[in-house]
N, C-alpha and C positions, 0 to 999 in steps of 0.2 A: 495656752490654747490647746495643746495636745491633751490635757487632763480633761478640759471641758468637752472635747470631741468625743473621747471615749466614755465619759459620764453620760453624754446625750445618747450615744449609741446603745449603752446599757439599759438606759431608761426605756428607749423604744422597744428593744427586744424583750424586756420584762413585763411591759405593759400589756394587758389584755385588751382585745378589740372591743369597741363599743357594742351594745346590744343590738344596734341597727345594722351592723355589718354581717354579711353571710357569704361564706365560700361558695355556697351552691346557689347564690343569687344570680342577678343578671350580669351582663358583661360589665357594668360599672361597679360591682361589688355590693349592690343594694338589693336586699331581699324584697319581694313583692309582698304588698299587703301591710307593710310596716311604715309608719310615718317617718318622713326624712327629718333630720335635725335642722336647726335653723342655719341659714346661709352663713351667718357670722362665724359660727363654730366651725363649719367646713373651711372657711377662709383662713381662720386662725391655724388649723391643722396643716393646711397646705403651706402657709408661710413658714411654720415651724420645720416642716420636712425640707423645704428648699434651703433654709438657714443651715440645717445640719449637713446637707450635701456640700454646700460651699465650704463649711469648716473642715470637713473630711478631705475635700479636694486640696485645700490649701495645706493641710498637713502633710499630705502625700508628696506635694511639690516641694516641701521643705525637707523631705526625707525622714520625717519622724514616724510615718506609717508605712507599711509594706505596700508596694504597687499591686494593683489587681492584675492577675495573669491574664494574658491576651487570649480571647476566645477564638477559634477559627471561623472565618466567614462562611456564608452559605455556599460559595463556589469551591472553597477548600474542602468543606465537608462532602460536597458532591463528588469531587475528584478522587478523594480517598487517598490510600497510601501511594498509589501509582504517581501521584503528583510530586512525590519526593525526588530529588535528584538521584541518579544512578551513580555507579561507582565514581567516586571523586577523582581517582588517579587517572581515569581515561581521558580526561580533557581538561584544559585550563578553565574552561567556561562550564557553568552548571547546566545540566540537561533540564529542559523545560518540562512542564507536565505532559504526560503521555496518555494516549487512548489505546487500549488493548482489546483485542478480540482473539478468541481461541476456539478452534474446532476440534474437540477431542475425538480420537479414533474410536470406532466402534470395534471392540475385540471380538474375534470369532467365538471365543468361549462364552461370551455373554450375549452377543447378538449376531449369530452366524448369518442370517439373511441380510442384515444391514451391512455387515462387513464385506460380504460377497457383492452386494449392489454397488458399494463404493468402489471396490476393485474394478467392477465391470464398467462403471462410468469413466473411471480414470483410464482404463485400458482403450476404450473407444477414442477418447479425446486425444490422447497422445499418440495414437497410431494414424493420426490425420495424414502423415506422410504416405500412407498406403491406401488412403481413399480413392485416389485416381486408378491405382491398380485394382482395387475391388470393383470400381465402376467398370473398368475394362473387361474384367472377367464376367461381370453380370451382363454386359452388352454382348459378349461372345455367346454366352448361354442363351440369351434371347434370340440371337441370330440362328443358332443351331437348332433350337427346339421350337421356336415360335414363328419364325419368318417363313413364309411360303416360298414357292418357286419364283424365279426371276420374273420381274414386272408385274407380279401380283400386288395387291394393295398393301399387304404387310411388308413386303419387300421394299416398295416405294417409300412407305412411312419410315421404316428403319433408316434407310440411306438419307432421307431427308433430315431426320434428326441428327444423324452424325455430321452431315454437312452444316447444318445450322449451328451446332456446337463449335465446329472448327472456325467457322465465320466469325462468330461472336468472340472467340478466343483472340482473334487478330484485330478485329474492328472495335469491339466494345472495350473501352479502356477507362472506366470510372476511377481507376487507381491514380490516374494523372490528373484528376480534378478534385472532387470532394468526396469521393468513395460512393458506395451504394446508399440508398436511402437510410437515414439513421433508425427508423422504426425497425428495419431489418436486423441490423447488428445489435441494437439495444435488446431486442427481444431474445436474441441468441446468446450473447455474451453475458448478459446479466441474469440469465435464467437460474432460478433457485436450484435446479437439478445439479448444477455444477458445484454446489457445496459438498456434494458427495466426494469429489476429488480433494477437497480441502480436509475432509474428515479422514480420507485415506491417508493423507500425509501428516495428520495430527498437527495442522498448521496454526501458526500464531502470527498475528498482525499487531505491529506497534507503530503508532503514529505520534510523533513529537508535535504538540500543538503550536500554532503560530504564536510567537511571543506577544504580537500586538493585539490579537483578538481572542486567542484562546478558545476559538470556536471551531467545530468540526468542518464547517463549510462556509465559505464567505462569498461564493458566487464568482470568485476570480478565475482567470485562465492560467493553467499551469503547464510547465513542461517537465514531465516525470523521466528522470535519467536513471535507468535500471541497471544494476550490475550485481554479480558477474553475468555474462551471457550463459556460461555453462555449455555443455555439449548439445543439449536439446533445447535450452531456453525455457527451463520450468519457471523462471521467474515471472514470465508472462501470465501464468496462472493466477497471480495475485491482483490482477486487474479486472476480474470479472466476478460472476455469481452474485449472490445477495450481499456478501460482505462489503463490496465497493460503496454501496450506498450508505452503509453505516460509517465508513471512514471518511468518505468525501461526497456528502449529499449534494446533488445537483451538479456534480462534476463528472464527466464521462471520459472523453479523450479518445482520439484516433491514434492507432499504432502506425509508426513508419516501418515499412518492410523493404527488403531488397527487391529490385525490380523483376528478377527472373521468376520469383515466386508466382506472379500473376499469369504466367504462361505454362505452368505446369498443372495438368488436370488433377483435381482433388485438393491440391495445396492452394490453387486459385480460389476455389469455392470456400475453403476454410479461412482464407485470408479475408474474403468479402464478409463472411459471417461474423468475424471477430472485429470488424471495423478497421481494416488495414487500408493504407494508401501507400503509393510509392515514396520511399524516403529521400527523393531527390529534393534539393533546395527550393525549387520553384513551387512544388507541390506542397511541401510543408509550410512555406511562407503563406500560401493561399489558405490553407486550412487553419493556421494560427490566428487568422483574423476573427474567427468565429468560435474556434473549438480548442480545447486543451490538447496536448500531444504527449504520446508515450514513445520513448526511444531507448535502445540499448546501445550506448555510444561505442562499447568495445567491439560490436559487430562479430563477424565470423572469425576475426583473428583472435578474439578472446576465447573462442571455442578451442583453438589449438593450445592455449595456455592453461586450460582446465586440467587439473591432475588430482584425483581423490586421494592419492597416496602421499602427496606432498604436504608439507606444513606451511607452504607459502600460497597465498591466494594472489594471483596476479590480475590487474585490470589494465586494459590497453587503451588509455585515452589521455595520457599525459600531454601528447602533441596534437589532440584533436579538439578544435575549437569551434567547429561549426555549430553543434548543438547549443553551445553557450552563446555564441553570437546571434543565433536565431532568437533565443529567449531574450537577450539584451535589446535587440532591435524591435521585437514585437511586444515588449513589455510583459512577457510571461514569467510568472514566478517559477524558479527553477527549484525542483525538489530532488534531492539525492535519495535513491532508493537502494538498499542493500538486501539481497536475498541470502540468508544463511541456510547452508544445507545443500545449495544447488550443486556444488561440485561432488557431492556424494551420491547423487541420484543415479549416475551411470558410470560405467567403466569406459575409458577412452581407448579406441583403436587408432593409432596414428598412421596415416597412409604414407607409404614409403614407395620410392626413394623421395628425397627432398625436392628435387626438381619438378616432380609431379605435383606436389603440393604448391609449389609456386605458380605453376600454371593454372591450378584450380583457384587460387587466391586472385590472380589476375582477372578471372572471369567471375568473380563474386560468388565462388563456390567453396565449401569448406574442405579442408584437408584432413578431416578426421571422421572416423565412424564411431559407433557406440554400441554398448551392450547393456540391456537393462535387466529387470528382475528375471529370474529363472534362466538367465544366460542366453535367451533367444528372443526376447521381446523388447518393445519400446516402453514397457510399463516401468515407471521410475521405482527405484528402491525406496522403501520407507522405514528403514532401521535407524535412521538418523533424524534428528529434529529439523524441521523445515519452517522457515519463518521469514517474514518481510519487516524491515524497518524503514519507515518513512521519516526522512530527517525534516528539520525546520525549512520551511520555503525560503529561498533566497530572492530578495527583492532586487531587480536590476536597477531600481532608481537610486540605490545606495552606492553604485560603483560608477567610476568615471569612465571605465572602458571594460569591454567584454574580456580582456586579459586578466584584469584584476578579479572579475567575477569568476573566471575559470579557476584562478589560483585558490580563491575561497571555496569553490566547489570541491576541489581536491582535498583541501583540509577537512572539510565536512565529511566526505566519504570516508577518510581515514578515521575520523573521530567516531563515526557511527560503528566501524568495524571494532574499534578498541573498546568502545562502551559497552557493546551488546554481545560481543563474541562468548563470554562466559555463559550468558543465559542460554545460548544454543549449544552448549557443550563443546565449544572450541577450546583447545588447550591453551595454556599461557604461552606455549612456544609457537602458536599459530601466528603468522605475521601477514601484513598486507604489503603488496608492492604495486605501484602504479607506473607502468612503463610506457615507452613509445611504441609506435606501430611496428617499427622495424626490428623489434625484439623477437618477433616470430620467425625472422629470417635465420636466427641462431640456432634454431631447434635442429637436432640431428635427424 
């Protein structure tokens, strides 16, 4: 049988095509203007071809002929090399195909105007803590130079505007419901101008594709759990600008923020413009019915644990189950997100003594200060790689309780760190620790 198969294949390869066959002809291999052969001849050739295929297949099954090498499918060719698993020693399970985005920095030597523009946009964005102060100074200048004498029209208008702002600060509380209208924070947070801040940081985004769908967006609702918080929370910058629609098309998500932020001028407006609501359980449960949610589970306590000079990265949510319980009850897919390079963006200034930090923590305020680039700004440093890794979404339907889901989430967060730390220039001696919230009480 094997000899006949090989003889048949050799005869096919050596035979010349009939005169009516043309490579440049129509899609059926027939040149135009030439008479077709009789149907009987075509049928005989077709039957001989099928018989040869069956004989070769039988020989391969018997092991007499080598198997044909497997060709990659269209999806594998589209995904390219990034579909291959990353470092095998990082986890016992293989890494799924990933999607990557990179915003290369515009160097000053090559594009000075672009480099300065990126720095300016980033400077204004991360100085939102001073927006209220700047507004107060501007109001004072208006009062001194533009407002007329008492009871004049300009004097009445100025005081009416100040009174209206104070009243809405106390009375208008959209943060406790569904936030401000979605068109407002969509147009601000996802504005393409903020891609300049990504180029400033030479940022990279990696998303591990969902094993079931391998699609970028499925229209599902998610709870994105971001870590670490860092001193400023630079990790939040990965949820906006034009990159988000490429990573999760059709998914937006509202941020949960600490309640005091909505009563601080400047920070209140920034929170509304970026789609924030109060991080209270009732508010998040209401939002979760229709929208995805972004949270930083470590909160302000994780700010205290940030140390750019340490080889240990600590996350503070080993005993925090609330965000996982919310995802489990509302059917939200839980996505672990790790921000590499967050801890190198600022230098920490720990507030002392320790009893003062405890008082601040009890009032939901941080116990640390920060120093950014140039030693006197909130502009983040950009001498280290900055990047976000979005892990595989965790389906709550696969777990019998939220405690099991929480344990799996912790394992996934540790896997992300070990798998991708080398890609962002973390040394082999860099380790991750996930601690309880009372760990911050041990700080000197």
